[in-house]
N, C-alpha and C positions, 0 to 999 in steps of 0.2 A: 662273408661279407655283407653282402644282401640279407641274410639271416638276421646278421647284428644290428644292423641298421633299422630293418623292419619292428626287432625287438624294441630297441631304444625309441623309436618312434611310440610304439602301443604305449610303452612306460608314461611318455609324455603327455600323451592325449590322455591317457587314464587319469594322471596325475593333475591334470588341468581341468578335468572333467569333474573328481572329486573337490577339487577347490572349487569350482564354481557352483557346486552344489552345495556345499558347506558357506560360502559368502551368501549366496542367495537365501539360505534358511537361517543363517546366525548373526550375519552383518548388521547391527543398528540401521534404521533407516538413515539418521543423522549422519552418518559416517560416509553414505554413500552420495550427498547430496552435490558432490561437482561432477557426478556424470546424469545429467539431464535425464536421458531416456531409459537407464539402468531400473528396473523393478517398476516402471512406469506401467501399471494396467493400460491396456489397450494397444501400446506400441506395436504390436506384432500383429494383429487381427484386426483393428477397428476400424471404420471407415476414415476417409482424411477428414484429418483437426488441425487447428492450429495449434502452434508449439505452445502458446501462449497460455497462462493457467484457467483463463476466466473461458466460461462456457458458453456455447452459442445461444444466442436468442435471449440471453438474458439482459442484455442492455438496448436501448431504444434510440433510435436519433432524436433530439430536440430543436425546435426552431431557433432556440435562443441559446439553452447551454450547451447545444452540442451532442451531448449523451445524456442518459438518466436510466435508472432501470425499470424494467418491464413492470407496473402493477401486478400482483397477482400471479407470479411464478410459482408454480409446484415441481417437485420433483428433479431437482436439479443438483448437479453436486459439483464442487470444486477443488481442485488439486493441488497440494502444497508437496514438494518431495518428501522434505522432512515428516510428512504428516502420512501421506497418502488424501482419499477422498474423504471430505466430509459432508454433508446436506447442507444445501442453502435453496433458500426460496425468498419471493417479497410478498409483502401484505398489499391491500388495495391503494396503499400510498405510495409503492413503489421504493419500500425501505426493507432492508434483511431484517424483519422484526415481527412480534406476534400481530397478529390482526387489532386494528382500532376499534372498528365497526362505531358505535354510539357510546363507547364508553365515558362515564361521566366523571372527570377528575376531580375528587373531592380536597386531595391536597395537591392540587396542580399537576405539573408535570416537568420531567426535564426533558429537552430536546438535545441531545446531542449530535452534532455536527463535524463533517470532515472527510476525510478521502479514504483509502483502502485501509488505513489502520482503524478506523471507526467503523468500516464495512464489517472485515471479516479476517480470514488468514487464521482463523481459529475458530472449531464448532460454537455455534449460537450459545449453550449453555457455560461457555468456558470464558466468554468473550467479556470485557471489562463493561459494556454496556449492560448486560445482563446480570453481572457482579455488583454493580453500582444498585441496580434496581432493589437487587435483595438486600445490600447493607444497609440502604437508606429507607425502605419502606415505600419510596416514592417512584410511580412509574417514569421509564425511560424511553421515549421516544427517539430511536437508534436508524436515522437516517443517513451514514454516511455512504459516500458514492466514491470509487475509485477514481483516480484522477481528474481529481477537483481541488480548485482553493478558494478562497473565500466568497470570490464573484460568483460562481457556480454554486456555491453551498447556501447564499443567502437569497438567492432568486428561488432557489428549491424550499428554502426555509418559510419564504413568504406565501409559496403555493401551498404547502403539505397543511400549514398552520391555517389557512382559508380552508381546505378541506375538513381538517378536525373542529373548526368553528370556536376553538379555543385559543388563545396563546398561551404559551408556558410561564410559569413562574423564574424559569432559569432556562438559558440555554449555554452549554458548553461546546466552544469551537475548539476542536481538537487539532491544534495547529503542527504541521511537521515542515520538514526541512525543504522540501521542493514545492511549497504553496506558492512561494513568489513565481516559479515556475508556469504552472499553471495560470497563475491571474495573468502572468504576462503574453500567453498566449491562446488566451480564452478567446471562444471557445476553442479548444487544441484538439478536442475529438469528436470523430461523428459514430456512427455504424453503418458498417457497409457488410451487404450479404449475414447480416446476425451477429458479426463480430466485430469488437471494438478497435476502432484504427484512429491513429494520430493523423491529422491533418495539417499540423503548422510544421516547420523547420526553421532554424535561425541560422544565418550565414555569418559571415566572420566580424562583422559590427553589430552583432545580436540583431541584425533587421529580421523581419518574418517572411517568410516565404508560404505561401499555400499551395498543398501537393494536391496534383489532380487526382480524380478517381481514379482514374486509368493506372498511375504509377501505384498508387496503392493497392490494386487489385493486384497488380505484378509482384509487388513485396509479399501479399498476403500467397497467394501462389507460391512463391520461391520458398514461404514458410510452411507450407504445408506436407503435413507427413504422407509420403505418397503409397497408397493402397498396393500392396503388392500383387502384379502381375503373372508372377511366373514362380516356379519351385524356386529358383536360386532365390529370387527375392524376398521369398515367403521364410527361408532358412536365415537368410541376413537380418531382418525383422526380429525374426525369433530370438536368436542369439542378441541382436541389440539390448532385447528386451531381459536378457534373463542371463547372461553371461558377464560376469565381472571381468573376466580376462581380457574378452575382445572390447567392452568397453573401457578398459587402460589402455588398448593399442589405440583405440579412435581417438580418446583425450591428446595422447602423446603424436600421433599425426597430425592433428589439429594443430598443437602449438610447436610443432615443425613447420607448418605452413604458414602460422601466422607468423616468426622469425623470418621466413624467406620473402614474405611480404615487405615484412617492415625493413627488412636488406635491399630490397629492391626500390620502395620510397626513397629510403635513405640516399642510394646511388643516382637517382633521378632516373632508373629504366621506365618508370611508371609516369608518364606523360598526364597532366591534370590541366592543361591548358584548355581553356574554354570551358571549365567545369568547377567554379567557385565552390570551395568546401561550405558543406553544410551539415548541421547536426540536430539531433531530434533538440526540441525547445526544452526536456527536462535535464539538459546537460547547462543549462544557462548559467548557474551559479558555478558549474564545474567545481572547481578545488579552491573556490573563495573560502576564506578561514580568517575573522568570524562571518557569520553571515550576513548578506550584502545588503543587510536593511538599511544602509547609509547610503546606497547608490541609487539616487532617485530615478535615474533612467530605468532602472529594473525594478526598482520596488513601490514606484507610486502606484501602479493597477492594485496591488496586493491590499496597500494601507489606505488607499480612498477606499476599498469595501469593508475594509473593518471600522473606518471613521464613518461608513453611511450606516452599517448595522449598529453601531452604539448608537448614533443617534433614533434610530428605529428602537431601542430598547427604551430610551429616556421616554419619548414620545408615546410607547404603550405601556411604559412601566412593568419591565421586565428586567431580571438582572442579566447582564451579557460578561461571562468568562471566556477569555482566551486563555485555554491550556496547552503549553509548548511541551511539545513530545519530545523527549530527549534524543539528539544524534549522536550518535557516537563514533560517528566515521573522520574524526578530528582526534586529535591527542588531548587537547584541552577542551572538551565538551561541554564542562561545566559554564565556563564562559560565553560559548558559542552562539547565544541568543543573546549577549548583554545588552548590544545597542538596540536590539528589537524591543525586549522590555524598558528601556528607559523610552523609546518613543512610543509604546503605546500605554504607558505611564503619564505622558507628559499628555496625551489624547482624552485621559479620562478613562483608560478602559482598564478593568479589572485582569491584571494578566498574572498567570503563575506559571511558574517553569520545574517541569519535573526533571530535567537536567541535573538541578541541582541536589534534589532526592538521592537521584538514582549513583551522582558522583559519590556518595556517600555507603554505598553499599559494594561488595567485594565480587570483583567479575561482571561488572555493569553488563558486558556485552553478550554475557550467558542469557539475558533477557529477551533475547531477539533471535529469529528464526539464524542460522549461521549463514545461510547464502540468499534466501528469500529475504530478510532484512526486517519484516514486519515483529510484532512481539509474539513471543511463544507465550503458552499458560501463563509460566511463571512471570512474564513482563504484562500479560494481563492483570493477573492479581497485584502486582507489584504496582502497576497506573492507578485499578481501582482504592488499593489502599491511601495512595496520594491524594486521587480526588476526595475520597470519603475524608480523611483527615482535614481537606483546604473548607470541605463544605461544616465540617463540624465547628471548626473556628470562627466561620464566618454566620452561621445559621444557629450553631447550638449553645452561642453564649460564653464560650470559653475567651474567645477573641485575643486567642494566645499567639499571636503574628512572629513573635520572637522564637517561639518552637519552630517554624519553617526557616530559619535562618535567611530571610530574604527569598525564600520561595514564592511568599504571598505577597503581590504587589502592593502598593499603599493605595492604590483606588480600589481595592478590595474591601470596601464595606457594603453591607447591604443595602441597595436601593430603598428610598423610603416606599411604604406601603408595599414592598413585597415581603412575603414569610414565605419560608419553608418548613414545615414538619417534618423533621426526622425522626426515625427509631428509636 
């Protein structure tokens, strides 16, 4: 009996071992994205680090904007589960871009503003900012900063162009579906102990609360990966990084605990008296569909920032384009930004909507990382093609607005005195 049980146990263990070895070496990385720590380098042996993917000391606290990229960063890497690590840096302007130094921009330059979509989540050479520069032959200044809306982006634009000493011919603001949230809470982030941290929350009536530094530090400690201090902990950490089976069991256990927590809450066994529900400000728009640009209490700060930027463009003779990056989180994403397009057009802003172009393609969600949600390399190529066609129609003399099927807003006429020579 004991012998039979030992044999059975041995067969099971060997089978699991062989399965885990095969899984680790053969499973495509995108197929394991739901297992956040599996095959993540450093899970078992690195020093304590935050679970989020932003590297330490890449951001710095800013007195007005809350946070920004540290200028002159070298030798950093960013992690995406679907991709792994890739190199990142920053130039003297605090942008993930090539150095500017004292370059003379004979053909002008294109300034790219935006959040994490414009910043990275793909290697530099595969990013739409780099591809657009190659396609147009015009230098792009790539100054996206994660966790920002147009209030932050406009303020950084003013500072950055002052350092360059020359305004661009064209600014493309790459607008995403959470920009209203970031502008509502602005400044919503700071940097504590080298890590990016949210400092605002919203209550039941969308009122803003400031989170104390003490509370932030406690949350950061709760999200640190503990450094193994014993042989048992070291083995556990190693298995989490290398064993597909262990991660499946962990995921199932977490799911059971979540269900138990929901059941306890629904039966009233968890008290919330004296604890008003708060949530991250990035949840402000929640499940609203379409985009809530028609809700003044939510959208006013964002629309005011765009209006200020448009007025600055008029006064200083450069072209401003607001390019809407498709959000595929709703069934009818083609019309998600419909109200925003109309409002910006009435403000005289040139607005283009990549949602309309993406809706014409097969499998639109395949252009985004499946869990992370940002553009993957295919998405960057698509978005580059979209922007190139927009610029060709505006500046290449084609004026073929019909080809875009309303993707190109009626205000997208080159501003007087603004020229952009493309390849």
